[in-house]
N, C-alpha and C positions, 0 to 999 in steps of 0.2 A: 655611153660611159657613166658608171655609177660615181657621184662625187660625195665624198664625206661619209662613206659606209664601209670603211675599211675593216672596222671591228666586226660589224655585222656580217660582212662577207667571210670573214674568218671563221665566225661561228657557224655558219652554214656549211663552209668547207669541212670543218670538223665533223658535224653532223653526218654529212654524205660519206665521210671516211670510214665511219662507224658501220657495224653490221646492221643495226636498227636504231630506230628512235623516231621522236614526233616533235615538232615545234610549231608554235602558233606565233606568226609575226603580227603584232597588233600596232594600229596607228591610224591617224585621220586620213581622209581622203587625199591622194597625192603625196603621201609621205614617202612612197618608194617600195611599197610592199609587192606590187607586181614586177617591178624591176628586181627585186631580190629573188622572187620566184624564177624570172627569166635567167637570172645569174646561176641558180641551182641547175637549171635545165642545161645551161652552157657547159657547166663542169661535170655534168653527170657521166660523161664518158660513155661506157658500154651498158650502162644501167637502162632498164626499161622504164621510161618515163610516161606516166599517166596524168593527164590534165583535165580539170574541170573548173568552172567559174559559176558562181551564183549570180542570178540577176533578179531584179524585183518582178518581172513577168512570170518567171517560172518557180518563184519561192512557194507557190501554193501547190505545185505539182509534185505528188509524193514520189520519192526515189528519183526525181529528175536529175539531181546531182550525180548520183551513182551511175545512171544511164550514161551521162556525158563522160564520166571518168573512165567507165569500162568499154566504151564504144569501140576502141581499137583493139580489144582483146578477144573479141568473138571466135577467131580461129582456134583459140586455146580452150573454149567451153567445151569442146568434145571429150576433153580429158575428165570431165565432171560426170557424176552420176546423171542419168536422164532427168530426175525429179529436180535436181539443182539447176541444169540447163534450163528447164522450163521456167523456174522461178526468175532466173536471169533474163529470159526473153520477155518475161511480163513486166520488166522494170520501166519500159517506155510506155506502157499502156496507161491511159488516164485514170482507171479505176486503181485505188490503192490496194496494195496487197493487205491481207489480214495481219494484223500486228497485236503483239501483247506487250504490256508496259515495260518489262525488264529486258531479259535476253531470252526470247521465245525459243523453245525447243524445235529442232527441225522436224517435219519439213514446212512449218507453217509460216516462215519469214525468210527473208534473203540474206540473213546475217551469216550463216555458215556458207552458203554458196560464194558469197563475196570473199569471205576469209579464205576459204579453200582455193579459190581462184588466184588470190594474192600469193598464197604459199606455192602453189604450182608454178606461178611465174618466177617467184624467187628462187625456186629450185633450179632454174635455168640460168637467171641472172638477177643481180640485185633490182629491187623495184623502187622507184621514186614516184610517190603520189603528190601532185601539186594541186592544191585547191584554193583558187583566188576567190576574193569576195564571199567568204564563207558565211558572213552575216546576212547574205541573200539566199543561202542554200536552204532547201526544204528541210524540216525537222526530221523527216524519216531517214534522209541520207546522213544527216549528222548523227543520228542514233547509230546507224551502222558504222560509221567512221569511229565513233567512240568505242563500239565494241571491238574493232580491229586494233585501235591503239592500245587497248588494254593487253593485247596479245602479241605485241611486236617482238617481244624477246625471243619468240619461237620461230622467227623468219627474218630473212634479209630484206625488210621493207622500212622504208623512211617515208613519213607523211609530213609535209610541210604546208602549213594552213596560213592564209593571210586573211584578216578580218579588221573591221572596225568594231569597237566597242567590246563588250562582254558576250562570251558564248558559253552560257551554263553547260551545254551538252558536251562541250569539250574541255571541261574545267581541269582534267587530269593531265593536259598536255603542258609542257614547259612553255613559257611565253618570252618573247623578245618584243620590249616595248620600244617602238621606232619613233624616236623623237626628231625634232628639227635639226637639220644639218647646220653645222658650225659656220661662221662667218666667211671663212675662206672658200669652203665648198659652196656656199650661196653665191659668192662672186664669181667662181668658176662656172657655175651654171649659167648665170646671167650672160657671161662673156661668151660661152659656147652658143647659147641661144640666140643671142642678138649682139654680135660684135659692134663696136663703134659707139655704144652709149657712154655719154660723158660721165664722169665719176660721181658727180652729185646725184644724178638720176639712178645710176646704178645703186648708189648707197641707200636711196629712197625705196627702190624695189626691194632691197635686202631687208630693210627695216619693216616694211609693210608685210612682206610675205612670212616673216618670223620663221624661217628655216624650213618651210613647206616646199619641196622641190616642184610640185605641180604649180603651185601659187607663183613661184620664181619664174617658171617658164611661160605661164600665162600672161604675166605682167610684162615680161620682156617682150614677148611676141605681140602682145596687144597695143602697146603704146604707138603713137603716131610719130612721123618724122620730126616734128617740132619738139616733142617731148624727148625723143632720142637725143636731140642736140642741146636740151636743157631748159626747154620751156615748162616750168613747174608752178603750180599753184598750191596754195596750202589745203586745198580740197583733195579728194582721193585721186590717184592717178587714173582710175578707171573712168572718172567723170570726163576725161579728155580723150577717151578712145575713139577712134574713127570707125571701128567695127564692133563686133560682138564676140563673146567667148563662148564657143560651142560647147567647150567642156564644162563651163560653169552652168549653163542651162541643162545640160545632160544631168549633172550631179544634183542640182537643187531646184531646176526650174518646176517640176511638178510639186515638189514640197512647198513651194513659195505660193504657187497658184491655188493651192488647198486652204491657205490661210484666209481668215476674214479679212474684208476690205481694210478695216482700221488697222489691223495688225500689219498687213502688206504695206499700207502707207507709212507706217512707223519704220519699217525696215527701209523704205525708199528714201526717207529723211536720213537714216543713220548712213545709208550708202552715199547720199549727197554730200554729207559732212561727217566723215568718221570721227572727228575730234569733238562733235557736238555732245554736250552734256545731257544727262537724262532729263533735266527739267527743260532744256531747250527743245528736245525732240518732242516731248509731251505737249508743251506750249505750241509748238509749230504744228503739230497734228491735232491740237484741241482734244487730246485723248487722256486716258488715266492708266495707271500701271496695270490695270486688269487687262487693258487690250494687248498687252504684251505676253499674257499667259499662253496663248496658242503657239507663239514662237517659241517660248521656253519648253513647252510640252513637246514640241517637235524636235528639241535640242538643235535649234538653229542659232540661238543667241544666249548669252549669259547676261542678265540684267544686274547692273551694279549703279550705284549712286553717280559714278563719273560718266556713265553712258552705257551703250549697248556693246558687247564684245562679241563678235561673231565667232561661232566654232570654227569657221574657216573662211579665209578672206574671199574666197569666190562665192560665198553667199551674198556678200555685198555687191560684187560684180554682177551676179544674176539678178538681184533685186533692181539694180540701177538699169541695167541694159534691157530687162524685160519690160520695163515701164514705157509708156508711149511718151513721146516728147512733150506733149501738153502736161503730163503728170510731172516730168522731171522739172519743167519750168515752174509749176506750181510749188514744187517741193523747194526749189532754191528761193523762190519768193518769200515762202513762209518761213524759211530759215534766215532770211535777211532781216526779218522782223524780230526773230527769237534770239538771233546770235550776233550781237553787236560787233564782236571782235573780227568776224569774218564777213560782215555785212556787204562791203562793197564787192567781194569776191563772189557772193551769191547773187547779188544784182548783175553783175557782169556775166555770170553764167546764164541768167535768165534773159538778158538783153537780146533782142533780134534785130535791132536797128541802132544807128548812132545815138548816143546819149552823151552829151558834153559834160554834164555833171558827173556821171560815173567816171567818164574818162579822166576828169581833173583829180578825182579821189585816187584813182589808180595810179596816175602819174606821181601824186604825192608819195606813194609807198616807195617808188625808186628801184624796184627790182625790175631785171630784164622782162620777166614774164608779165608783171603788172604794166610796164610801159608798153609792150607790144600789144596787149589787150586795149589799152588806152587809144593806141593809134587805130585799132580796128573800130573803136566806137567814137571816132573823131571824123566829122564830115569835111572839115576844112583841109585842103590838101598841105598847106604849109604848116599847120599845127600837126597834122598827121606826120609830116616829115620829121619835126622836131621830136616827136615821141619815138619815132622809129630810129633816129640818131642816139637819142639817150639810151633806148633799149639796146642799141648796138654796143655802145660804150659798156654798158653793165654786163652784157653777155661777154664781151672781150675780157673784162676783168675777172669775170668768173671761169674763164678758160674755154668758152664755147666759140671756138674759133669760126667754124663753118656758119653757125647761126649769126654771129656778129657780122660777118662779111656780107650776108645775106640782107641783114636789116640796114646795114649801112648803104648798100647798093640801092635799096628801096628808098632810103632817105634822099640820096643823091638825085634819083630820078624825079622826085617830087617837089624838091625845094629848089629855090634860086636864092635863099638868104645865105650870105657869106658866113655867118656863125654856124649855121646847120651843116653847110658843106664842109667847113673846117673840122667839125666834129666828126662827121662821116669819113673824111679823109684821114683822120688820125687812127680811126679804128682799121680802116683798109690797109694803112701803112704798118699798124701793129701787126695785122695778120700776115701781110706779105713779109715782115721781118722774121716772123716766127716759122713760117712754112716755105718762104721763097728766098728773096735776095734782100739783105739789108741795105745795099746801095740803092736798089730800086725803091725801097720803102722811104729811104732819106730823100730821094728825088720827089717822091709823091708828097711828102710833107713841105718841101721848099716850094713846089708848084703851089700848093694851097696857100702858103703864106702870103704869096703875092695877091691873092683874091680876098684877104681878111680886111675888114674895115679899119680905117686909120685909128680909130679910138679904141680898137680891141688889142692894146699892147700886150696884155698878159698872155692871150691865146698865141699871138705871134712868137713871142719870147719862148714859150713853151715848146711850140712846134720846131723852132730852130734849135733848142737845146735837144730835143728828141733826135733831130736830124744829126747833130754833132755825136750824140750817143751811138746812133746806128752807124755812122760813119767809122766810129771806132772798131765796129766789127767788119766793115767792109775794105777799108784801106784804099778806096778808089780815089787817084789823084785828081781826076777831073771833078770828082765831087766835091774835094776840099775847096777848089775855086768857088764853086756855087755856094758852098756854105759860107766862105769867107764874104761874098758879096753880100749874102743875106744878113750876115751879122752887122756889117757896115751900114746897110740900109735900114737896120732896125733902130728904134729909139734908143740912144744912148741915155742910161739912167742919170748919168751926171749933167746932162744938157736938157732934159725933158722934165716938166713939171707933171708928174704922175697923177692922174685924176684919183680922188679918193675912193672911187669905186674899184680901182684896180688892187689886187691882193698886195700885202705888205712884202711878199718874197719876190714880186716881179722885178724890182729894181736890183736887189743883189744877183738874181739870176741873170738879168741884163748885163751887169758889170762883169759877170764871170764869162760871158760868151767869147769875147775876143781872146783872152788867154787860152781858153779851152779850144777855140778853133785853131789856133796856132800849134798847140801841142798835138792835136790830131793830125795835123798837116806835117808833122815832123819837126817842128820848131822847138825852141828850148821850153823847159818845165818852168816857166816864170808865170807871174801873176796869180800866185796861190793866195795872196791876200784876198783877193776877190772870191776866189773858191772857198776860203775859209768862212768868208761872211755868208756865202751861200749855205755852208754846212750848218752854220749857227741857226739859220731860220728853217732848216729841213724839219725839225720835230714838229712845226706848226703847219706843215704842208698836208694837203690830202694825200692819201697813199699813193695815187697815180703820179703826182708831181714829186713826192718823196722818192719814189723809185728812181725817177730821172736825176734828181739832185744827188742822191747817195751815190749812183753810179758814176757820175762825173766827179763827185768829191773824193771817190776812192783813189783817184790819181793822185791826190795829195799824200797818200800813203800814211795818213795819221791812224795808227792801230787803234788807239782808244776812241777816237770819234767815230771811226768807221764801225767799230764793234757796237757802240751805243745806238747808232743810227740803224745798223741792220738788224739788231735785236728788236728794236721798235717796229721796224718794217715787217719782220717775220710775224710778231705778234698781231699787229693790225691785220695782215693779211689772213691769218687764221680766224680771228675773231669776227672779221667782217665777211668771211666766206668767199674771199677774193683769190679763189683757187688759180686763176689765169696769171696773177701776179706773183703767186707764191713761189714757183720755181725760180723766177728772176730773183726775188727776195733771198731765198735760200742760196742762190749762186753768189750773190753779193756778201752774204753772211760768211760763206765758206771762204771767200777771199780775205775777209776781214779776220776770221779766225786763224787763218794761215799767217796773216800779218803779226797777230798775236802769239804765234807759237803754240796754238791749241789744235794741233794736227788731227787728233781722234775726232773731236767735235766738227772740225771742217769736214771730214770724211763722212760723217753721219749726215750732215746737212746737205752736202753735195749729192750723196746717194739718194736721200728722199727727194730732193729736187729733180734729179734724173729720172727716177721712177714716175713722179708725177708728171713731169713734162712729156714722157713717153706716153702717158695715159691720155694726156690732152692733145696730143698730135703735134706739140711744139718741137718740130724737128731742129730748128736752129739751136734752141736751148739745150737739147738733147746732145747735139755735138758739142757744144761748149762745155757742158757739165761733165761730159765724157773726159774732156781735156783736163778738167780740174781733178776728177778722180785719178786720172793717170798721173798728174803731177804729184798728188799725195802718196800715191802708190811708189812713185820714184824716190821720194824723201825716205820711203821705208825700205826701200830695196825690194819690194814685191815685183820681181820682173814679169811674171806671167800676167798679173793684173795691169801693171802699167803698159805693157805692150798691147793687151787686149783692148783697153779703153783708148789708148792713143791711136791705134789702127782704126777703131770704130769711128773716132772723132775724124782722123784724116779722110776716111772714106766718105763721110758726110761733106767735108770741105771739097772734095773733088766733085761732087755733084751740085754744090751750092756756093755762093759767094760769100765765104766766111773766112777771110785770112787770120782773124784774130783767133778763131778756134783752132785753125792750123798751126799758128805760131805757138799757141798754149801746148798743143799735143807735141810738137817738135821739141820745146822746151823740156817737157816731161821726159821724152826719150834721151835727150842730151843730159839731163840731171841723172837719169838712171845709169848710164854709161859712166859718168863721172863718180857716182857713188860705188859703182862696181870696179873701179879701178882702171877703166878703159878710157883714159884721158884722150887719146887721139881721136876715137870715135866721138867722144863728147864734143871736141872742138869743132869737128865737121858739122855736128847737128846744131850747135848753138850758134856757130857763125852764120847759119842760114836765117836765124831769128834776129840776130843783132845787125848783121850787114848784107844778108843775102835775100834769096827769094821769098823766104818766109818772114820777112821783116815786118814788125809791127811796133809802132812807136812807144807805146805803154809797156808791152811785154818785152821789148828789147832792153829797157832799162832795168826791168825786174830780174832778167836773167843775165845781165852783164857780169855780175860778180861770179856766176857760175863759169862763164867763158874765160875770166881771168884765171881762175882757179885750175881749170882744164888746161889752159896754155901754159902755165907754169909747170904742172906735172907732166905734160907732154914735151917739155923743153922747147916750146914755140913762143919766145918772147914777143915777136912781132904780132902774135894773134891777140895779145893782151892790151896792146896800145889803144885801139879805138874803144873798146868796151870800157876800159878804166877811165878814159876821158869822158864817155857818156856817164858812167856812174858818178863821178866826181861832180859833174854838172847837175845832175839830178839831186844830189846831196845839197849842193849850193842853192838851187832853186827851191827845194821843199823845206829845208832847214829841220828835217827830222832826225833826231838823234840816232835812231837805229840805222838810216841810211848813211848818215856820216860816218858811223862805226863800221859799216860794210866797206865803204869807200876806203878808209884807213887801213882796214885789213887787207884789202886788195893792193893798195899802194905798198903796204910792207911786203907782200909776196914777191913784188918785183924789184924791191929796193935792195941795194947793197947791204951785206950783214951789218955793216957800222951804222946804217941809217934805219934798220928795220924794227928795233926794239921799241923806240919811242912811240912808233906807229901802233905797234901791237898794244902797247899800254894805253895809248890814247883811245884806241878802238874799244878796249875793254871797259874804259871809263865812260864812253858814250853809251854802251850797251846798258850801263846801269847795274842795280844789284843783281847777283847771280840768281838765275832762274832758268827753267827748262824752255830756253828759246833756241830754235833751230839755228839762227844766225850767230847768237852768242856762243853756242857750243862749237860752231865751225871756226869762230875766232880763236877759243880756247884750245881747239885742235891744231889750228895753223900756228899759234904762238907756242905750243908745246912741242910740235915737231921742229920748229926752228931753234927752240932751246936745246932739244936733244941734238940736233945736228952740230950745234955749236959747243957741244960737250958739257952743257950744264943740266945734267941729268936729274939731279935732285930737284931743282926748280920747275924742270919740264913735267915731272910727274904730277904735280899738284894741278896743273892745267889740264893734262891729259885725263886725270881721274875725273875732273869736273866734267870735261867733254863726254867722256865715256858714260857717266851717269845720266847726263842730259839726253844723250841720244838714245839710251836704253829707255828712259822715261818717255821720249817722244816715239819710240817704236822705229827709230832710224838704224835698222840693223847693220847695213854695210858701213855706215858711218862709225856706229859703235865698234865694229870690227877693226876699222882702221885705228880708232883711238886704243883698242886693247893691243893691237900689234905695236903701236908706237910706245904703249907703256911697257910692254915686254922688251922692246928694244932699249928703253930707258932704264932698264935693270929691275923693274917691278914685276914680281910674279903675276901672271894673269889669273884670274878667278879660276881657270882650268886647271892650273898646274898641280893642286892637290892629287889629281888622278890623270897624270899625263899620258899613261899607256892606254887607259880606257877611252879618254877623250879624244885621242888622236883618230879614233875610228869614228867619231860623230862629225856630221856636217855642221857648218855654222848654225843653221836653223835649229837643228836638233840640240845644239849646245845651249842656244837661248832658251829654248822651251824647257830643257832639262834644269837649267838654273832657277827659272821662275817657278817651276814646280816643286823644286826642293825648298823654295821659300814658303811654301803653303799655298801658292795661287791655284785656282781651280782652272779647268780646261777653258771655260767661259772667260774668265779674268784674263788669262794668258792670251786668249784669242783677241780680246778687245785691245790689249796692250800691243800686240805684235801685228794686228791687222789681218789675222787669220780667220778662218772658220774653227769652231770647236771641234768639228771632225778632223780637221787637219792637224790641230794640236795633238788629239788622240793618236793619229797616225805617226806623228813624230815620236811620241813617247813609246808607242808599240815598236818602233824601230829601234829607239835608243836603249830600252831596258835590257834586250839580250846582249847588246854590245857591252853594257856596264855590269853584266852579270847579275842582274836583280830582277824582281818580279812584281815589285809594288812601289808606291810612293813612299811608304814608311822606310823601306830600305834605301831609297833614294835620298831622303833627308838625312838618315844616319851617315850615308856614304859621303855626302858632300858637306 
């Protein structure tokens, strides 16, 4: 499959559709010239296809190219005069035919025989001549081709030539300059060639190949298993290849071997460190700029003050791989002296046996690749295990799960030290949580806590906190007892004099464990003072600990604090290249944004996290983030998206131990039914989360208000009792104003008419100043509905207007529809009433798109606001315009 060549393919298709023509496709080696010629052959249909390809071995053979091109046409030579047949027969002979400089007259050259043969063939069917690698074609064949090109208007012949560089003999042909493919096409090529490459390595391949399809394929195919899973050094990718690139040697091996020794050494140094400056290379080779002239003359490199730029990446690959091991080692040692910035990496590349000093320097770098190489250069098994464990943690943070698990397993087999085993256990538990069972991962952590040294309180506390967090995804009741036992066995911060060596956040994290454990076991949401203290310390934590603390602290439902913490988390993950933590951070931020009423941003973050988690193989995260996307789609009334993502999440939960994700997806489906006015179905779904088989303690309190609303609409007052009690207890425990406001609204919904109004007013007061908040808008809607039912229509309209405006701003279409319906019932003309006859034929979605378009919003702006694609917006306008009797946006604006 050709990636990123749609425009070029279209141009060739147009060329073949014409009667005649010629085109030269020019580009560097591996740009895809041959692939485009193959594409032309595929779409040629019933055309006669003639092919030839130049080679260095035959470039000196006169008319060798023509002989290849016309080899399959011999049966048609009988239609030519005898003299012309004889000349064509002689094309394959080693002696050149007699030639004259310009266009010799017949019968002394093959010009006219070749042209007459093509005309004869074209009289039967159109002819397509494909000449590949024309830069290696003999000059005599090129001269005949040029002769034919100038006469193409008289025959149905198309000539398509592919070449590198300039071809003066064919200067009259139109040219297509084949540049590198774009980034997305490059990513597609890598994924097609080598599935499973981790994102960071894939991006490195794309950057190094600079859009060249051959380089992309060779790099992807050549790297070893460790590199596929994330082992990267700052040196060239090819320096870690386990094999050789046959294609690189075919293209550039002979040209490299023809260079002087000093020049070849300089290219080897450049291949060993593509980032080395010119001065570093010259110093390492003890050479002068004059030694680079042969490589410049051979058009292998461009010499710049910043270094050597190869004409093609595979030149460096060939230069490095063609050198013997001894020469490579010498090159790395020379660069270690000349390049201080990458000194330790070159020493490590040249080391053939353990070296503790190099290992210490690598360990100080702290990346997974550096730590793994440090382990390989360490003789002591315990020290090697520590390096492996640290490398495993770094790999896990980067999202390289398979490699992290392998490194952690190696560390576990080598070490008996509690701290090393604990570090390895945390990595293995993290991997298990992301691709297997959160409950099993939590048990792995608890088992490891029992083996930690008594004086390592901080590690024990963090691992217990991680176990509580993972329990939140599992809901295993037996596990709850184990966690509770571990919590009470852990040092209580108020009773233990924490050593000065322990981190300052250990004590608040320890104090938060008992209430957190009770909450996750289904107890009351109490103890938020301790959790609040933990949240205050979170900005000072390392990113890994901040993830855990923020995840636990989100249960306090403090929207402002959650947003601050998660924004910092996401920024840190991006800046520190912690791609493995980023999907989790984006998940937490999407929840925080939802708490803040910023639904559009929440959807963007959740979608990015979902895509990245999928690329990293974090299946558990994919399942949970699918539920988050489904929930946002439910708020927006996007039924198709909600059901698709919720079903995807539930399918994951059916195969994995992930009740939290199942509860989230079920909540999304229930909220969707509620928004669409199907209250009975909403009650059935939401009861599963609050009191049924999909119960989850945190998600249950989050969706309790929806169950109360659905129960009231479905006239099932009994179904509102338990969720209302749960919601009021949550408000009491958290003391968050917005939760208190939601609890008052729900109490008002079930209260007698004589008691409801003070509750609605109190709820609006707790919500604070009017803003586009989903929960405030629902309170405005509920209060407006109550006022209308009690015949206070004038007062109702102000609240219903506020609700309608907020829902539209948030993209909550079904809720905006409900508010508009209530407004109409309250005696206020809806925005649709200026054109009642026309708008009666529009769907609700079309109506919203039309109104926004009439206000001057572009398709992209409408799509962002309504959570649709620009194409879908265009489709709705395409359907709506005929119904309105108009043909343009200008008419639409005038009409409305």
